[in-house]
N, C-alpha and C positions, 0 to 999 in steps of 0.2 A: 518540427515533433517529431519525435519515431514513436511509430505504433506498437503497443506488444502484441507483435503477432503470434509469439508463442502460444498468447492466451486465444486466440482465434482459431489456430489450428485444431486443438483438441475439442474445444467446448461447444462450436456448433453445427449442427447437423444439418439445419434448414436455413441455406443462405438467405432463402426469400423473407423467412421471418426476420431475421438479422438485419437485412436491409431495410426492412419496412420499419423496424424500430429504429436504427440510424437515420432514418429520413424523418420521422416522427420528432426525434430528440433536438435535430438541426433545426428544425422550424420551431420548436419551443426555444431554444436557445435565440433565435433570431429576434423572435417576437418578446422575450421577457430579459434577454440576458443571462450573461453567466461570468464571474470572475476569472474564469480560465481562458476566457476570449483573448483578454489584453496578453495573458501570459503566451499564447499561441498563436499572435499576430493576426488576428481575424478570423482565423481557419474553423469555421462553424462544423463543418462535415467531420474534419479529425477531430476534432473536440468533441463531437456527439459521439463516433466511435470509439474514443479514448474512453469516456463515462460508461459507456456500455460492455466495454470489455473487462475493465476494472472493478464492476457491477458498483461504481458510484451512483447510478443511476439502474432502477430494474423497470422491465418491461414484460406485460403479458397480453395475451391474445384478447382482442375484443369481441363483444359477445354481439 
């Protein structure tokens, strides 16, 4: 799978925040599953990163 790196370069000033969101999304995918996992040969982290970059899923900071 090719990640859309052009989206990553200009959109995320806080790498730590993005990393936390990707970890959380990967955990959610592992527990609940996602149809994209089959397409991506079971690559959970790559799928999570792609979903965040393409805005398929959105995140916000916890309170």
